[in-house]
C-alpha positions as CSV (number, residue, x, y, z in Angstrom):
1,X,0.0,0.0,0.0
2,X,1.4,3.3,-0.9
3,X,2.3,5.8,1.8
4,X,0.9,9.4,1.7
5,X,4.3,10.8,1.6
6,X,5.7,8.5,-1.1
7,X,5.3,10.9,-4.2
8,X,4.3,8.5,-6.7
9,X,7.0,5.9,-6.2
10,X,9.7,7.8,-8.0
11,X,12.5,6.2,-6.1
12,X,11.7,2.6,-7.5
13,X,14.5,0.2,-8.0
14,X,14.8,-2.8,-10.2
15,X,14.4,-6.2,-8.5
16,X,14.4,-9.9,-9.1
17,X,11.4,-12.3,-8.2
18,X,11.9,-15.8,-6.9
19,X,10.0,-18.7,-5.1
20,X,11.1,-19.1,-1.5
21,X,12.0,-22.8,-1.1
22,X,10.9,-22.9,2.6
23,X,7.6,-21.3,2.2
24,X,6.6,-21.6,-1.5
25,X,5.8,-17.9,-1.5
26,X,6.6,-15.5,-4.5
27,X,9.3,-12.9,-3.1
28,X,11.1,-10.0,-4.6
29,X,14.3,-8.4,-3.7
30,X,16.1,-5.3,-4.9
31,X,19.0,-6.4,-7.2
32,X,20.1,-3.9,-9.7
33,X,21.9,-6.2,-12.1
34,X,21.4,-9.8,-12.8
35,X,21.5,-12.1,-15.9
36,X,18.3,-12.1,-17.8
37,X,17.5,-14.7,-20.3
38,X,18.6,-13.8,-23.8
39,X,16.1,-13.5,-26.6
40,X,13.1,-13.6,-24.0
41,X,10.8,-11.1,-22.6
42,X,11.2,-11.0,-18.8
43,X,8.6,-9.8,-16.2
44,X,10.7,-7.6,-13.8
45,X,9.5,-6.1,-10.3
46,X,10.2,-2.5,-9.6
47,X,10.2,-1.9,-5.8
48,X,9.8,1.5,-4.4
49,X,12.3,2.1,-1.7
50,X,10.1,4.6,0.2
51,X,6.8,2.5,0.4
52,X,7.4,-1.0,-0.8
53,X,4.9,-0.8,-3.8
54,X,5.9,-3.2,-6.5
55,X,5.2,-2.3,-10.1
56,X,5.9,-5.0,-12.9
57,X,7.3,-4.2,-16.3
58,X,8.0,-6.3,-19.2
59,X,11.7,-6.2,-20.3
60,X,12.9,-7.2,-23.9
61,X,16.8,-7.6,-24.2
62,X,16.5,-6.4,-27.7
63,X,14.6,-3.3,-26.9
64,X,14.3,-1.1,-23.9
65,X,10.9,-2.2,-22.6
66,X,8.1,-4.3,-24.1
């Protein structure tokens, strides 16, 4: 949930999504650089460092975004 003083999540950082092996839950973490599959579109979470809101963007390695 977005906090009142957030300012539209302008301070979002790119992250990585993974399934936690112990709980089976979908988790995200802030990881600026990691290897993405070549030639495939990837759904990437962007996490606001102020309020924790997650916005998902599709990244195409051949283009900037999809």
